[in-house]
N, C-alpha and C positions, 0 to 999 in steps of 0.2 A: 636727349628727347624722352627715352625709355627712363632714364634715372628719375625724371620728374614725375612721369607716371607712377614708378615704382614706390617712391616716397609717399605718393599721395594715398595709394589703396593698400600698401603693405603695413600701414601703421595699425595693430592690432586692435587698438581701441575703437577704431573705425567699423571692424569686421565684427557682425552681429551673429553670424553663425559661421562654424568651420565643420567641414566634413573631413575626418580625419583620414590618414592614410590607410589606415586598416579597416576602413567601413566602407560598404558595397551597399547601394540603395537602388531599388527599382520602382518607377512611379514619376509623377511630376512634382516639382519643388517650386513652391511659392515662397517669395521672400520680399518683405517689405522694405529690407535693408540691404547692407552689403554682405556678401558671401564669398567664402573662400573654400574651394574644393580641392583637397589632396586625395580624395579616394576615387571610389568608382561609382558613376551615375549612369544609370540606362533608363533614360526617360528625359523629358523636358525640364528646363530651368527658365522660371519666370521671376525676375527680380525687379524691384522698384530701383535698387541702387546698382552699385557696381559688383562686378563678378570677376573672381581671379580663380584660374585653372592653375594650381602649382604643378611643378614638375613632375611629381608622382599622380597628378589628376588626370582623369580619363571620363570624358562626358560623350555619351552616345544618345544623342536626341538634340532638339533645337534649343536655342537659347535666345533669351530676350532679356536685356538688361540696359541701364544707363551707359555704362562703358564695360569693356571686357579686356582683361589681360589672359593670354593663353601662353603658359610656359610648358603645359603638359599636351594633352591631345583632345581634340573635339572633332566628332564625326555628325555632322548636323548642320542645319541653316542657322544663320546668326543674324539678328535685328538688334542694333544698339543705336540710341539715339545720340551717342557721343563718341569715342574714341575706340577703337578695337586696335590691341597692340599684340603682335605675335612676336614673342620672344626667341632667342636662337634655338632654345630648346623645344619650342612649341610647334605644333602641327593642327592645322585645321582644314577639315575636308567638308566642304558644303559651301553654299551661296551665302553671301552677307550683304546685308544692307546697314550701311554705316555713315556716319557724318564725315569721320577720317579714319585712315588705315595705314598702321605703321608695322613693317615686318622688317625684323633685326637680320642681318646675315645669318644664314644657318636656318631661319625659320621657314616653315613649310606653309604654303597656303595653296590648295587646290580646290577651284571652283569658281564661281562668278561673284564680282563685287558690283555692287551699285552704290554711288556715293549720293548723299543728299545734297539738293542743289542749294547753294548759298544764295540768299536773296541780297544783292548789292544795291537796291532800291535804282536800279538803273532802268527800269521798265521791263517790257516784254523784249525777249532776245529776238532777232531779227535772222532771217536765214542769210547765209553767206550768199554773195553774189559772184 
């Protein structure tokens, strides 16, 4: 499951912006495409595409993206329209709102999660009797 996600977003040709290991930024990042963070970000990230937090990456701030892979550290709330994957080396402290959530053995998640409701076309849910 994680391998397919890794292949999809780790393809460097698909990544428009890379924040390098020796780079530290303060402020809000806006991206119209895919973004990889291997450095330090203090502020929010808002990306129309996928975001990868590499093993050396550290984000302090909220993240909004299509999908998110956390192999480093995130402290902040996360909202993704697709999948959130926390790898064995990853740590996320904050509340998340996602369509799907995957946490590898060893990965850390501390917070609340809210999953998007899948519309099965079955109509309005009825209360249990």
